[in-house]
C-alpha positions in Angstrom: 0.0 0.0 0.0 1.1 3.5 -0.6 0.4 7.1 0.6 -3.1 8.4 0.3 -3.9 9.8 -3.1 -5.0 13.4 -3.3 -8.7 12.4 -3.9 -8.7 10.6 -0.6 -7.9 13.6 1.5 -11.6 14.3 2.1 -11.9 11.2 4.2 -14.9 11.8 6.6 -13.6 9.7 9.5 -10.2 11.2 9.9 -10.0 13.9 7.3 -6.6 15.3 8.1 -5.8 12.5 10.5 -6.3 9.7 7.9 -4.2 11.6 5.4 -1.5 12.2 8.0 -1.5 8.5 9.1 -1.1 7.3 5.5 1.8 9.8 4.8 3.6 8.6 7.9 2.9 5.0 7.1 4.4 5.4 3.6 7.5 7.0 5.2 7.9 4.1 7.5 7.7 1.7 4.5 10.6 3.7 2.9 12.7 3.3 6.1 12.0 -0.4 6.1 13.4 -0.7 2.6 16.4 1.5 3.4 17.4 -0.5 6.5 17.3 -3.9 4.7 20.5 -3.4 2.8 22.5 -3.4 6.1 21.3 -6.8 7.2 23.5 -9.1 5.1 26.8 -8.2 6.8 25.2 -8.3 10.2 23.7 -11.7 9.8 27.1 -13.0 8.7 28.8 -11.5 11.7 26.3 -13.0 14.1 26.7 -16.5 12.6 30.5 -16.2 12.8 30.2 -15.2 16.5 28.1 -18.3 17.2 30.3 -20.8 15.4 32.3 -21.6 18.5 29.4 -21.5 21.0 27.0 -24.2 22.0 23.7 -24.0 23.9 23.7 -25.8 27.2 21.9 -29.1 27.7 19.3 -27.2 29.7 18.5 -24.9 26.9 18.4 -27.7 24.3 16.0 -29.5 26.6 13.9 -26.3 27.0 13.7 -26.0 23.2 12.6 -29.6 22.9 9.9 -28.8 25.4 8.9 -25.8 23.3 8.6 -27.9 20.2 6.5 -30.4 22.1 4.2 -27.6 23.2 3.9 -26.4 19.6 3.0 -29.9 18.5 0.3 -30.1 21.1 -1.0 -26.7 20.0 -1.2 -27.8 16.4 -2.9 -31.0 17.2 -5.6 -29.1 19.1 -6.3 -27.1 15.9 -7.3 -30.4 14.1 -9.6 -31.4 17.0 -11.3 -28.0 16.9 -11.8 -28.1 13.1 -15.4 -28.4 12.1 -14.9 -27.7 8.4 -14.4 -30.0 5.4 -11.5 -32.4 5.3 -8.6 -31.7 2.9 -9.2 -33.8 -0.3 -7.0 -36.9 -0.3 -6.3 -36.4 -4.0 -5.4 -32.8 -3.4 -8.3 -31.6 -5.7 -9.9 -28.7 -4.0 -13.5 -27.9 -5.0 -16.0 -25.1 -4.3 -17.5 -27.0 -1.4 -14.1 -27.1 0.3 -13.7 -23.3 -0.3 -17.2 -22.5 1.0 -16.4 -24.6 4.1 -13.2 -22.7 4.7 -15.1 -19.4 4.5 -17.8 -20.6 6.9 -15.2 -21.7 9.5 -13.0 -18.6 9.1 -16.1 -16.4 9.7 -16.4 -18.3 13.1 -12.7 -17.6 13.9 -11.9 -21.3 13.6 -8.2 -21.8 12.6 -7.3 -24.0 9.7 -5.5 -27.1 10.9 -1.8 -27.1 10.4 -1.8 -30.1 8.0 -4.3 -28.4 5.8 -2.5 -25.1 5.8 0.7 -26.9 4.9 -1.0 -28.9 2.1 -2.3 -25.7 0.6 1.1 -24.0 0.8 3.0 -27.0 -0.6 0.5 -27.7 -3.4 0.6 -24.0 -4.4 4.4 -23.9 -4.4 4.5 -27.0 -6.6 1.9 -25.5 -9.0 3.8 -22.2 -9.3 7.1 -23.9 -9.9 5.6 -26.2 -12.5 3.9 -23.4 -14.3 6.7 -20.9 -13.7 5.9 -17.7 -15.6 6.1 -14.0 -14.9 3.0 -12.9 -16.8 -0.5 -14.4 -16.7 -2.2 -14.1 -20.1 -6.0 -14.1 -20.3 -8.5 -14.0 -23.2 -11.9 -12.8 -22.1 -14.3 -15.5 -23.2 -17.4 -14.7 -25.3 -20.1 -13.5 -23.0 -17.6 -13.6 -20.2 -15.8 -11.1 -18.0 -12.7 -10.5 -15.9 -13.1 -9.3 -12.3 -10.0 -7.4 -11.0 -9.5 -7.2 -7.2 -7.1 -4.8 -5.6 -5.3 -4.8 -2.2 -7.2 -6.8 0.5 -4.5 -6.8 3.2 -5.7 -9.6 5.4 -9.2 -8.1 5.7 -11.3 -11.3 5.6 -14.7 -9.5 5.6 -13.7 -7.6 2.5 -12.6 -10.9 0.8 -16.0 -12.5 1.6 -17.8 -9.4 0.3 -15.8 -9.6 -2.9 -16.7 -13.2 -3.4 -20.4 -12.3 -2.9 -20.1 -9.7 -5.6 -18.0 -11.6 -8.1 -19.2 -15.2 -7.5 -16.7 -18.1 -7.6 -14.6 -18.3 -10.7 -15.6 -20.3 -13.8 -15.0 -20.3 -17.5 -17.2 -17.1 -18.0 -16.1 -15.4 -14.7 -12.4 -15.0 -14.5 -10.9 -13.4 -11.4 -7.6 -11.6 -10.9 -6.2 -10.7 -7.4 -3.7 -7.9 -7.9 -1.4 -8.5 -4.9 -1.1 -7.3 -1.3 -3.3 -10.0 0.1 -1.5 -10.1 3.5 -0.2 -7.7 6.1 -1.9 -4.9 8.0 -5.2 -6.7 8.5 -6.0 -9.3 11.2 -6.6 -12.3 8.9 -3.7 -12.5 6.5 -3.3 -16.3 6.8 -7.0 -16.9 6.2 -7.2 -14.6 3.1 -4.1 -16.1 1.5 -5.2 -19.6 2.1 -8.5 -18.8 0.5 -6.8 -17.1 -2.5 -4.5 -20.1 -2.9 -7.4 -22.6 -2.6 -9.3 -20.7 -5.3 -6.2 -20.9 -7.6 -5.7 -24.6 -6.9 -9.4 -25.3 -7.6 -9.7 -23.1 -10.7 -6.2 -22.9 -12.3 -7.6 -21.6 -15.6 -10.0 -19.1 -14.3 -8.3 -17.6 -11.2 -5.1 -15.6 -11.4 -2.7 -13.9 -8.9 -0.2 -11.1 -9.2 2.5 -10.4 -6.7 2.3 -7.2 -4.6 4.9 -5.3 -2.7 3.6 -7.0 0.5 4.2 -10.5 -0.8 7.8 -9.9 0.2 9.7 -11.2 3.3 10.8 -7.9 4.7 7.3 -6.5 4.6 5.8 -9.6 6.1 8.3 -9.5 9.0 7.4 -5.9 9.8 3.7 -5.7 9.0 2.1 -8.7 10.8 1.9 -11.6 8.4 4.9 -13.4 9.8 3.7 -13.0 13.4 0.2 -14.2 12.4 1.6 -17.4 10.8 4.0 -18.0 13.7 1.3 -17.4 16.4 -1.1 -19.8 14.7 1.4 -22.3 13.2 5.2 -22.1 13.1 8.1 -20.5 11.4 8.6 -23.3 8.9 5.1 -22.7 7.4 6.0 -19.0 7.1 9.2 -20.0 5.2 7.1 -22.1 2.8 4.7 -19.2 2.2 7.6 -16.9 1.4 8.7 -19.4 -1.2 5.3 -19.3 -2.8 5.5 -15.4 -2.8 8.8 -15.6 -4.6 7.2 -17.6 -7.4 4.0 -15.6 -8.0 3.6 -14.0 -11.4 4.2 -10.3 -11.6 1.7 -9.1 -14.2 -1.5 -10.1 -16.0 -2.2 -9.3 -19.7 -5.8 -9.3 -20.9 -6.3 -9.8 -24.7 -3.0 -8.0 -25.2 -4.9 -4.7 -24.6 -5.1 -4.3 -20.8 -2.2 -4.8 -18.5 -2.6 -5.5 -14.7 0.3 -5.0 -12.4 0.4 -4.1 -8.7 2.4 -0.8 -8.5 3.0 1.1 -11.7 5.1 2.0 -14.7 8.8 2.1 -15.5 11.7 4.5 -15.5 12.8 3.2 -19.0 11.3 4.6 -22.2 11.5 1.4 -24.2 9.9 -1.3 -21.9 7.9 -3.8 -24.0 5.4 -6.5 -23.1 7.8 -9.1 -24.3 10.4 -7.9 -21.9 7.9 -8.2 -19.0 7.2 -11.8 -20.1 10.8 -12.6 -19.6 11.1 -11.4 -16.0 10.8 -14.9 -14.7 14.6 -15.1 -14.9 14.5 -13.3 -11.6 12.3 -16.0 -10.0 13.1 -16.8 -6.4 15.2 -13.6 -5.9 14.4 -10.8 -3.6 12.6 -8.3 -5.8 13.4 -5.0 -4.1 16.8 -3.4 -3.3 17.4 0.0 -2.0 20.6 0.4 -4.0 19.2 0.1 -7.4 20.6 -3.0 -9.1 22.8 -2.9 -12.1 20.5 -5.2 -14.0 17.6 -3.6 -15.9 15.3 -6.4 -15.1 15.7 -5.8 -11.4 14.7 -2.2 -11.9 11.6 -3.3 -13.8 10.5 -5.5 -10.9 11.2 -2.7 -8.5 9.1 -0.3 -10.6 6.1 -2.6 -11.2 5.7 -3.4 -7.5 6.3 0.0 -6.0 5.6 2.8 -8.5 2.8 5.4 -8.0 1.0 7.8 -10.4 1.2 11.6 -9.8 -1.0 13.9 -11.9 1.4 16.8 -11.2 4.2 15.0 -13.0 4.5 14.7 -16.8 7.2 12.1 -17.0 8.7 10.5 -13.9 10.8 11.1 -10.8 12.2 8.9 -8.1 9.6 7.8 -5.5 10.1 9.1 -2.0 9.0 5.8 -0.6 12.4 4.4 -1.3 11.5 2.2 -4.3 9.8 2.6 -7.7 9.0 5.9 -9.3 6.3 8.5 -9.5 5.0 8.7 -13.0 2.6 11.0 -14.9 0.4 11.1 -17.9 3.3 11.4 -20.4 5.0 8.3 -19.1 1.7 6.4 -19.2 0.9 7.4 -22.8 4.5 6.6 -23.9 4.2 3.0 -22.5 0.6 2.4 -23.8 1.4 3.7 -27.3 4.6 1.7 -27.6 2.8 -1.5 -26.5 -0.6 -1.0 -28.0 -2.1 -1.1 -24.5 -5.4 0.6 -24.0 -5.4 0.7 -20.2 -3.1 -0.1 -17.3 -4.8 -1.4 -14.1 -2.9 -1.1 -10.9 -3.6 -1.2 -7.1 -1.1 -0.4 -4.3 -2.7 3.0 -3.3 -5.6 3.8 -1.0 -8.2 5.7 -3.0 -11.3 7.1 -1.2 -13.9 5.6 -3.6 -12.1 2.2 -4.0 -11.1 3.2 -7.6 -9.6 6.1 -9.4 -9.3 6.8 -13.2 -6.5 9.0 -14.4 -4.7 10.2 -17.6 -7.5 10.1 -20.1 -8.7 6.7 -18.7 -5.3 5.1 -19.6 -4.6 4.4 -15.9 -6.9 2.9 -13.3 -6.3 2.3 -9.6 -8.4 -0.4 -7.8 -8.2 -0.7 -4.0 -10.4 -3.4 -2.4 -9.7 -3.1 1.4 -12.5 -0.9 2.7 -12.1 1.1 5.9 -8.4 0.3 5.4 -6.5 -0.7 8.5 -9.3 0.7 10.7 -7.8 4.1 10.2 -9.8 5.2 7.1 -13.3 5.6 5.9 -12.7 4.5 2.3 -14.8 2.3 0.1 -13.5 -0.8 -1.5 -14.1 -1.7 -5.1 -13.6 -4.3 -7.8 -13.3 -3.5 -11.5 -15.0 -5.6 -14.2 -13.9 -5.9 -17.9 -16.5 -7.4 -20.3 -16.0 -9.2 -23.5 -16.6 -6.9 -26.5 -16.5 -3.6 -24.6 -13.8 -0.9 -24.8 -11.1 -2.0 -22.3 -11.3 1.4 -20.7 -15.0 1.0 -20.1 -14.6 -0.7 -16.8 -17.5 -1.3 -14.4 -16.7 -0.5 -10.8 -18.7 -2.1 -8.0 -18.2 -0.4 -4.6 -18.8 -1.6 -1.1 -17.9 -0.7 2.5 -17.7 -3.2 5.3 -18.2 -1.6 8.6 -15.7 -2.3 11.4 -16.7 -0.9 14.8 -17.9 2.5 15.9 -17.0 5.4 13.8 -15.7 7.5 16.7 -13.6 4.6 18.0 -12.0 4.3 14.5 -11.3 8.0 14.3 -9.8 8.0 17.9 -7.7 5.0 16.9 -6.4 6.8 13.8 -5.6 9.9 15.8 -3.8 7.9 18.5 -1.7 5.9 16.0 -0.8 9.1 14.1 0.3 10.9 17.2 2.4 7.9 18.3 4.2 8.1 14.9 4.7 11.8 15.3 6.1 11.4 18.8 8.6 8.9 17.4 9.8 11.2 14.7 10.2 14.1 17.2 12.1 11.8 19.6 14.4 10.6 16.8 15.1 14.2 15.7 15.4 15.7 19.3 19.1 16.5 19.1 18.8 18.3 15.7 15.7 20.1 17.0 17.5 21.2 20.1 20.3 22.8 18.0 17.7 24.6 15.8 15.6 25.8 18.7 18.7 27.0 20.7 19.7 29.2 17.7 16.4 31.2 18.0 15.4 30.8 21.6 15.4 33.8 24.0 17.6 33.9 27.1 15.1 31.9 29.1 15.0 29.1 26.5 11.6 29.9 25.1 10.6 29.8 21.4 7.3 30.9 19.8 4.7 28.6 18.4 5.3 30.1 15.0 9.0 29.0 15.3 7.9 25.5 16.2 5.5 25.3 13.3 8.3 26.2 10.9 11.1 24.1 12.2 9.3 20.9 13.1 8.1 19.9 9.6 11.5 20.9 8.1 13.6 18.8 10.5 11.2 15.8 10.5 10.8 16.0 6.7 7.1 15.3 7.1 4.2 17.5 5.8 2.5 18.4 9.1 -0.6 20.5 9.7 0.6 21.8 13.0 -2.6 23.8 13.6 -4.2 20.4 14.0 -1.4 18.7 15.8 -0.3 21.4 18.2 -3.0 21.0 20.8 -1.8 17.4 21.2 2.0 18.1 21.6 2.6 21.5 23.1 1.1 24.1 25.4 2.3 27.6 25.3 2.2 30.3 27.9 0.1 33.5 27.6 2.6 35.0 25.3 2.4 32.1 22.8 5.8 30.7 23.8 7.0 27.4 25.1 10.2 26.2 26.7 11.9 24.1 24.0 14.1 22.1 26.4 11.1 21.0 28.4 9.1 20.3 25.2 11.8 17.9 24.0 12.2 16.3 27.4 8.5 15.2 27.3 9.3 12.6 24.6 10.9 9.4 25.9 10.9 5.6 25.5 8.6 3.8 27.8 9.2 0.2 28.7 7.7 -2.4 31.1 8.2 -1.1 34.6 9.3 -4.5 36.1 12.0 -4.8 33.4 12.9 -1.1 33.9 13.5 -1.5 37.6 15.5 -4.6 37.3 17.7 -3.2 34.5 18.2 0.0 36.4 19.2 -1.9 39.5 21.7 -4.0 37.4 23.4 -0.9 36.0 23.3 1.1 39.3 24.7 -1.9 41.2 27.5 -2.4 38.7 28.5 1.3 38.9 28.2 1.5 42.7 30.1 -1.8 43.2 33.0 -0.4 41.2 32.9 2.8 43.3 32.8 0.7 46.4 35.9 -1.2 45.3 37.7 2.1 44.7 36.2 4.2 47.5 39.5 4.7 49.3 41.4 5.7 46.1 38.9 8.2 44.7 40.6 11.3 46.1 44.0 10.3 44.8 42.5 9.7 41.3 41.0 13.2 41.4 44.4 14.6 42.5 46.1 12.8 39.6 43.9 14.6 37.0 43.6 17.9 38.9 46.5 19.6 37.1 46.2 23.0 38.7 45.4 21.8 42.1 42.1 23.7 42.5 40.2 20.6 43.5 38.3 20.4 40.2 38.7 18.4 37.0 37.2 19.0 33.5 34.8 16.7 31.8 37.4 15.2 29.6 39.7 14.6 32.6 36.9 13.0 34.5 36.3 10.7 31.5 39.9 9.5 31.6 39.8 9.2 35.4 36.8 7.0 35.5 37.9 4.8 32.6 40.4 3.5 35.1 37.6 2.3 37.3 35.8 0.5 34.4 32.3 1.4 35.5 30.7 -0.5 32.7 29.6 2.7 30.9 30.4 3.8 27.3 32.0 7.3 26.8 28.6 8.8 25.9 27.1 7.3 29.0 30.0 8.5 31.2 29.3 12.0 29.8 25.7 11.7 31.0 27.0 10.5 34.4 29.4 13.4 34.7 26.7 16.0 33.8 24.5 14.7 36.6 27.4 14.9 39.1 28.1 18.5 38.1 25.5 19.9 40.4 26.3 23.6 39.9 26.5 23.2 36.1 29.9 24.9 35.8 31.3 22.3 33.5 33.7 21.0 36.1 33.6 18.3 38.8 35.0 18.8 42.2 35.7 16.0 44.6 33.1 17.1 47.2 30.4 17.1 44.4 31.3 13.6 43.6 31.9 12.2 47.1 28.6 13.7 48.3 26.7 11.9 45.6 27.7 8.5 46.8 27.3 7.2 50.3 26.6 4.1 52.3 22.9 3.3 51.9 20.9 3.4 55.1 17.6 1.6 55.7 15.7 4.3 57.5 13.1 1.8 58.7 15.8 0.1 60.8 16.9 3.3 62.5 14.6 3.3 65.5 14.9 7.0 66.6 17.0 10.1 66.3 19.2 9.1 69.3 20.6 6.3 67.1 22.7 8.7 65.1 25.7 6.8 66.4 24.4 3.8 64.5 24.6 5.6 61.2 28.2 6.6 62.0 29.0 3.0 62.9 27.6 1.6 59.7 29.5 4.2 57.7 32.8 3.4 59.5 32.3 -0.3 58.9 31.5 0.1 55.2 34.6 2.3 54.6 36.8 -0.1 56.5 35.4 -3.0 54.4 36.0 -1.2 51.1 39.6 -0.7 52.1 40.1 -4.4 53.0 38.5 -5.9 49.8 37.5 -4.8 46.3 34.2 -6.7 46.2 31.3 -6.7 48.6 31.3 -10.5 48.3 34.8 -10.6 49.6 33.8 -8.5 52.6 30.9 -10.8 53.4 33.3 -13.8 53.5 35.2 -12.1 56.4 32.0 -12.7 58.5 30.8 -15.9 57.0 33.5 -18.1 58.4 31.7 -21.5 57.7 30.7 -20.5 54.1 27.0 -21.2 54.5 26.1 -17.8 53.1 24.5 -16.8 56.5 26.1 -14.8 59.3 25.1 -15.4 62.9 25.4 -12.9 65.7 28.4 -14.7 67.1 30.2 -14.6 63.8 29.3 -10.9 63.2 30.2 -9.8 66.7 33.6 -11.5 66.6 34.6 -9.6 63.4 33.3 -6.3 64.6 35.7 -6.4 67.6 38.6 -6.4 65.1 37.4 -3.7 62.7 37.7 0.0 62.5 41.1 0.5 64.1 40.2 -1.2 67.3 37.0 0.8 67.8 35.2 -0.9 70.6 31.4 -1.0 70.7 29.6 -2.4 73.7 27.9 -5.7 73.5 24.5 -3.9 73.3 25.7 -1.7 70.5 27.1 -4.7 68.5 23.6 -6.2 68.9 22.0 -3.0 67.6 24.3 -3.0 64.6 23.5 -6.7 63.9 19.8 -6.0 64.2 20.1 -3.1 61.7 21.8 -5.3 59.2 19.4 -8.2 59.8 16.5 -6.3 58.2 14.0 -9.1 58.2 14.7 -9.9 61.9 15.4 -13.6 61.1 18.3 -13.9 63.5 20.9 -14.4 60.7 22.3 -12.0 58.1 22.0 -13.1 54.5 24.3 -11.9 51.7 21.5 -9.7 50.3 20.9 -8.1 53.7 24.7 -7.6 54.1 25.0 -6.0 50.7 22.0 -3.7 51.2 23.5 -2.5 54.5 27.1 -1.7 53.3 26.9 -1.1 49.6 27.5 2.3 48.0 24.4 4.0 46.8 23.9 6.8 44.3 21.8 9.2 46.3 20.8 11.5 43.4 21.3 9.4 40.3 17.9 9.4 38.6 19.0 11.9 36.0 22.0 10.1 34.7 20.4 6.7 34.9 17.5 8.0 32.9 19.8 9.4 30.2 21.9 6.2 30.0 18.8 4.0 29.8 17.2 6.2 27.1 20.4 5.9 25.0 20.3 2.1 25.4 16.6 1.8 24.8 16.7 4.1 21.8 19.5 2.1 20.2 17.5 -1.0 20.5 14.3 0.6 19.3 15.9 2.1 16.2 17.5 -1.2 15.3 14.4 -3.3 16.2 13.7 -4.3 12.6 17.2 -5.5 12.0 17.4 -7.2 15.4 14.1 -9.1 14.7 15.5 -10.3 11.4 18.8 -11.4 13.0 16.9 -13.2 15.8 14.8 -15.0 13.3 17.9 -16.3 11.4 19.4 -17.7 14.5 16.2 -19.1 15.9 16.3 -22.1 13.6 13.6 -24.1 15.4 11.2 -21.1 15.5 10.7 -21.4 19.3 10.7 -17.6 19.7 13.4 -17.9 22.3 17.2 -17.3 22.3 19.9 -17.9 24.7 22.6 -15.5 26.0 25.2 -16.3 23.4 22.7 -15.7 20.6 21.4 -12.5 22.3 25.0 -11.2 22.8 26.1 -12.0 19.2 23.1 -10.2 17.8 23.4 -7.0 19.9 27.2 -6.9 19.5 26.9 -7.2 15.7 24.2 -4.4 15.7 26.7 -2.0 17.3 28.3 -1.3 13.9 25.1 0.6 13.1 24.6 2.4 16.3 25.6 6.0 17.1 25.8 5.0 20.8 26.9 1.3 21.0 25.9 -1.0 23.9 28.9 -2.6 25.7 29.2 -6.3 26.7 28.5 -5.6 30.3 25.2 -3.9 29.5 24.3 -6.7 27.1 24.7 -9.0 30.0 22.7 -6.7 32.3 19.9 -6.5 29.7 19.8 -10.3 29.4 19.8 -10.8 33.2 16.8 -8.4 33.4 14.9 -10.2 30.7 15.5 -13.7 31.8 12.7 -13.5 34.5 12.1 -17.3 34.5 15.9 -17.9 34.9 15.8 -20.8 32.4 18.5 -19.3 30.2 16.1 -18.2 27.4 14.3 -15.0 26.6 11.3 -14.3 24.4 12.8 -11.9 21.8 9.4 -10.7 20.4 8.3 -9.6 23.9 11.7 -7.9 24.3 11.5 -6.1 20.9 7.9 -5.0 21.4 8.5 -3.4 24.8 10.2 -0.2 23.5 7.8 2.6 22.5 8.2 6.4 22.3 5.6 8.2 24.4 4.9 11.8 25.3 4.3 12.6 29.0 1.1 14.6 28.5 0.2 14.7 32.1 3.0 16.9 33.3 3.5 19.4 30.5 4.4 22.9 31.5 5.3 26.1 29.8 
């Protein structure tokens, strides 16, 4: 599918919002195409990293269990099936097709074996009949029904069959691509389309669309639908069938049907289009336009769009194909004696659109497309003996839910996409805003309305959008810094807490291990002896401590420590940020201030004795049972802190403080919580570090998903640590702010909630979303 045509901008549901949603959606398709070229090298790197690693027996066992569960799920599908049995001889008939429709209307899933049979039988047929162009002669007293995009919308498919009837020798049907993705029933629609082809090979024809392509299916729902109902192996078979689908259909050598549009070359002939089967089985779209002309032709016919404002052609902003005008259309038709070119690919308000002196027709068959639009669907009918440009259009509109709900859903999804674009451009926007802001950091709404569309490279009607993204003061101004800070990545709170704790603990443990040397390190880099060091000096100093942060993350860390914002760090600023963490609930009253002092002295002494908190714990845990009794604890206290003597009662009070659950023994966790270093004001830098990491993952989500799929050979949906690490490490070559190995380990620890050595990578990838904090906006 493509951007909304100009005639569809009057959409009564969304009006502006539907138009904006389609424009943003088209831009996202372009990004998908652009990112795909980077994947080849990354996949190779990942497989090389994994060559010398092996999953543990526990993980192998877990995956066998996963496969067993999958088998059980698939067997239940057969038991629940109330429709017709798959013909033993493989000859599908109308009764079988009608039975499928009836079951699908009741949300009954086709059994795995039947789905596999349809896919394999279709693949065999396509490979046997291999050709790039369907060629049809309209029979006497007959007709050809042309169907445009259906995009997994089962109710539209059923409505189309009601209109057209089932195919026969007088009623030929052509489906012009984009049968899957977007809608909720991609598997059901494509199984019905394939069943119709297998039952009526001479009267039912299919063209490939730009969504019968792996990269689109991986991003726009079809793969997930197949995996959730069946398995990854069936998806791979479906991809093979897509690779072998014909690309065009020629009717009586006078009407040409293709999915997208026309070509960048002046001399393209029908014979040349017939020969495109030489590309069979290859990926039909590349961002870097291939050297071979035939690859360009496939690119064009799948992705090109008409534009009435263009006479000839220009490159298409969607990242593939061209935009072509009336001159290009006439040139192609005259050269090939073609009366009309019929295409789909674009949402049109009325379900069809006629352009360029009736030489070009668009047919779009998914009504109320994607639950974001109020468009009609249509089919086009060509009759024997009529002018090929005299096409009958039959319109319909299948209602899906409340109109207001659909409009609200469209607005919400559109805003989410705009939030994402603003978040991605926040650094560029900050530079632009700072150049025009007043001394208080305020800009005018007029400034915002000029700069935002320019930097986002999206046509935005900000008068519509502004109430949803910004609130100005009485002077019509807003604080640009606060405006940009409202956009952030939101993740699951349990995961966020665990991951934050992992990072904070790692940093604080390193500081604990070096607590007694901090001042000497500061002095080493304090060249002029004023007690302060510059940011770059701080960076060098803390690289010695190996805090587990990248350079960019250390910069965020330093900025948060610089409490007075003078661009320098003094020792007191840093030292005051980190202290022994006290459990206030265990401090009984204000007279116990001596207890705080005692715990602090113990912690500092322990940090001087050993580099790790675990090492300190072993001083007390003499028998190694990971529990410290009062007797063990008291004996060590007598020797600590330069002979400092506490009374027996005081030692008991210290013990009770550390024994936070009053169990009578101190566990390692209680010991660590009592004596570890805590960052007392670290929310800002943690937030900045986390946002960098989360954004790196979010921006590479598409590539990561593809890499995970390639290494998840059994299709279990789970990967182990070595696979996770290999994928994220390889992705670092694309990232402006890479993720280091320690943080990859911390991420994995936070995700492996069941502690079985595996993580669900789809759940992981889907957990990163840009949001705007609308509840706390200020001017």
